[in-house]
C-alpha positions in Angstrom: -9.9 23.3 -21.5 -10.4 21.1 -18.2 -12.0 18.4 -20.4 -9.7 18.5 -22.9 -7.0 17.3 -19.9 -9.0 15.4 -18.1 -9.5 13.6 -21.8 -5.5 13.5 -22.1 -5.1 12.6 -18.2 -7.6 9.7 -19.1 -5.5 8.1 -22.0 -2.1 8.5 -20.0 -3.9 7.0 -16.7 -6.1 3.7 -17.8 -8.4 3.6 -14.8 -8.5 0.2 -13.0 -11.8 -1.1 -11.8 -11.2 -1.4 -7.9 -14.1 -0.5 -5.7 -14.1 2.4 -3.4 -16.2 0.8 0.3 -17.8 2.3 3.1 -16.6 -0.9 4.5 -13.8 -3.3 4.8 -16.1 -5.9 5.3 -16.1 -6.4 1.2 -12.6 -7.8 1.5 -11.3 -8.4 5.1 -9.4 -11.8 3.9 -6.5 -9.3 3.6 -6.9 -8.3 7.7 -5.5 -10.8 10.1 -8.5 -12.7 12.0 -10.7 -10.6 9.4 -9.8 -7.0 11.6 -8.1 -3.7 9.8 -6.0 -2.0 11.8 -7.0 0.5 14.9 -5.3 4.0 13.3 -7.4 6.0 16.3 -8.4 9.6 13.8 -7.9 7.5 10.6 -9.6 4.0 10.5 -11.5 3.3 13.6 -13.5 0.0 13.7 -16.5 1.9 12.9 -15.3 5.3 11.3 -16.5 7.1 8.2 -14.3 9.7 6.9 -14.4 12.0 3.9 -10.7 12.0 3.2 -9.4 8.8 4.0 -10.9 6.4 1.5 -11.2 3.0 1.4 -10.6 0.9 -2.0 -10.6 -3.0 -2.2 -8.7 -3.4 -5.1 -9.5 -5.6 -7.9 -8.3 -6.7 -11.2 -8.8 -8.7 -13.7 -12.1 -9.6 -12.7 -15.4 -11.4 -13.9 -19.2 -12.3 -12.8 -17.7 -15.5 -11.6 -14.8 -13.6 -9.5 -15.1 -10.4 -8.0 -10.8 -10.7 -8.2 -10.3 -9.0 -5.2 -6.6 -8.6 -4.9 -5.8 -6.3 -2.2 -7.6 -3.7 0.1 -5.8 -0.2 0.5 -6.6 3.1 2.7 -6.1 6.2 0.3 -5.4 10.0 2.0 -7.2 12.2 -0.8 -5.7 15.3 0.6 -2.0 14.1 0.9 -2.7 12.1 -2.3 -1.2 8.5 -0.8 -2.1 5.3 0.7 -1.7 5.4 3.8 -1.0 1.6 4.2 -1.9 -1.3 1.4 -3.1 -5.0 3.3 -2.0 -7.7 1.4 -1.8 -11.7 1.9 2.0 -13.4 1.1 1.3 -16.9 -0.2 4.7 -17.0 -2.1 6.3 -15.7 -5.5 4.6 -16.5 -8.9 6.8 -17.2 -11.4 6.6 -14.5 -13.9 8.5 -11.4 -15.0 8.0 -7.8 -13.6 5.1 -6.7 -15.8 5.3 -3.3 -18.3 2.0 -1.8 -17.9 0.8 2.0 -17.5 0.4 3.3 -14.5 -3.9 3.0 -13.0 -6.0 5.4 -11.2 -9.1 4.9 -9.5 -11.8 6.7 -11.3 -14.5 6.2 -8.4 -12.3 8.7 -6.0 -13.1 11.7 -8.5 -16.1 10.7 -10.3 -17.2 12.9 -12.6 -20.0 15.3 -12.3 -21.6 18.5 -14.0 -19.0 21.8 -13.5 -16.6 20.2 -12.3 -12.9 22.3 -13.2 -9.8 20.0 -11.7 -10.2 16.8 -12.5 -8.2 13.8 -10.4 -8.6 16.6 -7.6 -8.7 12.9 -4.9 -5.5 11.5 -6.0 -2.7 11.8 -7.9 -2.1 11.1 -11.8 1.2 10.2 -13.3 1.8 13.5 -14.6 2.4 14.2 -11.0 5.7 11.9 -10.9 7.6 12.2 -14.4 10.0 14.3 -14.0 9.8 15.6 -11.1 13.0 17.8 -8.5 12.8 16.1 -5.8 14.4 12.6 -6.8 11.7 10.4 -5.9 9.8 8.0 -8.4 7.1 5.0 -8.0 7.2 3.8 -5.1 4.9 0.6 -4.4 3.2 -0.2 -0.4 1.9 -4.0 -2.0 5.5 -4.9 -4.0 5.1 -6.8 -7.0 8.0 -9.4 -6.1 5.1 -10.4 -3.2 2.4 -11.5 -5.9 1.0 -14.6 -6.0 0.8 -14.4 -9.9 0.7 -11.9 -13.2 -2.6 -10.6 -12.7 -1.6 -9.7 -9.4 1.4 -8.4 -10.1 0.0 -6.1 -12.9 -2.9 -5.3 -10.3 0.2 -3.3 -7.8 0.6 -0.5 -10.2 -1.9 1.5 -9.2 -0.9 4.7 -8.3 -3.7 4.3 -5.4 -0.6 1.8 -4.2 1.5 4.3 -5.0 4.1 7.2 -2.6 6.7 9.4 -3.8 9.6 7.5 -2.5 13.0 8.8 -3.0 14.8 6.8 -5.9 18.2 5.7 -3.9 16.3 4.3 -0.9 13.9 2.5 -3.2 16.0 0.9 -5.1 18.6 0.1 -1.7 17.7 -1.0 1.3 13.9 -0.5 0.5 13.8 -2.8 -2.3 16.6 -5.3 0.0 13.7 -5.6 2.6 11.0 -6.5 0.3 13.6 -9.1 -1.0 14.2 -10.3 2.8 10.5 -10.2 4.0 9.4 -12.5 1.1 12.0 -15.0 1.6 11.4 -14.2 5.4 7.4 -15.7 4.7 8.6 -17.6 2.4 10.6 -20.2 5.5 8.6 -18.9 8.6 5.0 -19.0 7.6 3.4 -21.7 7.0 -0.7 -22.5 7.9 -2.3 -25.3 8.9 -2.6 -27.0 5.7 1.3 -26.6 5.3 0.9 -23.4 2.9 3.2 -20.5 2.6 0.4 -17.5 4.2 1.3 -14.6 5.9 -0.8 -11.0 6.6 1.3 -8.0 5.5 0.9 -4.4 6.3 2.7 -1.8 4.2 2.6 2.0 4.7 4.6 5.4 4.7 3.7 8.0 7.6 2.8 11.7 5.4 5.2 14.5 6.3 3.2 18.0 8.2 3.3 20.9 5.8 2.4 21.2 2.2 2.2 18.5 -0.7 5.4 19.1 -2.4 5.5 17.4 -6.0 4.0 18.7 -8.7 2.0 21.1 -5.3 0.0 18.3 -4.7 1.3 15.0 -3.2 2.9 14.6 -0.1 6.4 12.9 -0.4 5.8 10.8 3.3 8.6 10.6 5.9 8.9 8.1 6.7 7.9 4.2 4.9 7.0 1.0 7.4 5.8 -2.8 6.7 5.2 -5.5 9.5 3.6 -9.8 8.6 2.1 -12.0 10.7 2.1 -15.4 10.2 1.6 -19.1 12.0 4.7 -21.0 11.4 2.6 -24.9 11.8 5.7 -26.6 11.8 7.1 -24.7 14.7 3.0 -23.9 16.1 4.0 -20.3 16.9 2.8 -17.1 15.7 5.4 -15.0 14.1 6.1 -11.4 13.0 8.0 -9.0 12.0 8.5 -5.3 11.1 10.7 -2.3 9.9 11.2 1.4 9.4 12.9 4.1 7.8 13.3 7.3 6.6 12.4 8.2 2.7 15.7 10.3 2.4 18.3 9.9 0.0 21.0 7.1 1.6 24.0 5.7 0.8 24.9 2.4 -0.9 24.8 -0.2 1.4 22.7 1.3 3.6 21.2 -1.8 6.1 17.7 -1.6 7.8 17.2 -3.1 11.4 14.6 -5.8 11.9 12.3 -5.3 14.6 9.8 -6.7 16.5 5.7 -5.5 16.0 5.2 -4.0 18.9 8.5 -1.6 18.6 6.7 -0.9 15.1 3.5 0.3 16.4 5.7 2.2 19.3 7.8 4.3 16.6 3.8 4.8 14.9 2.2 6.3 18.1 5.2 8.7 18.4 5.7 9.8 15.0 2.4 9.9 13.8 -0.8 8.7 15.5 -1.1 7.4 18.9 -2.6 4.2 20.0 -2.1 2.4 16.7 -2.6 -1.3 16.7 -1.5 -3.2 13.1 -2.7 -6.4 14.1 -6.0 -8.2 16.3 -4.6 -8.9 19.2 -0.9 -8.0 18.6 -0.8 -11.2 15.7 -2.3 -13.4 18.1 -4.8 -16.2 17.6 
């Protein structure tokens, strides 16, 4: 029976071609100065965890190109990503992709006698017809992608959390657009090209995994970017967070600085979090 179910799930959730790695060195370019965040107990500089998996997300790659698009730290117990890290280089000219949601086969390698398929990650069936008023919430939003292939790569469930539908389409969507515009305006490298490092994550809700009795519905979502403005010769960072809940129309999320976000994460999640090396300074 489980073999039959596994076949059906494989057909409904195409497999991605990302890599589960021991260290983020393979795709360190997506982190500011090549250094991943420090999250004590979850992600330290040399930590090895069975629960938290490092993923170098890639899509549409060839033998001549590794095709890495961004990096994700994934929580296999909550079955949601801790964060996704990516580089913003400007919004490409393409429409929102219409592709099936993908899974990461390396999170659930097939073994003899395996009884439960995809026990380490969410699948699309977890989200369908749910009673919690949530849908697929991107951490790396496709509207921040530089090209269509990168946009398609964001449609993997390892980059997705259950997000309140109105929050997803409302204030958080506006923040995605506002940060995109802000990065396009203020983030220029020494070659005068748009360039920013972005981290977006979610704080899991304490207690059981509610969605389909498998997937954690996070309490909060947060995002921050770090970049250099070569035109003004200064480092720039912005940060935001908000509760993952039903909201009224036209609710606004106030802009914060990086230190305020880290303090919020320290008080509501894990102490001594450091998102960017040297707090976004050279």
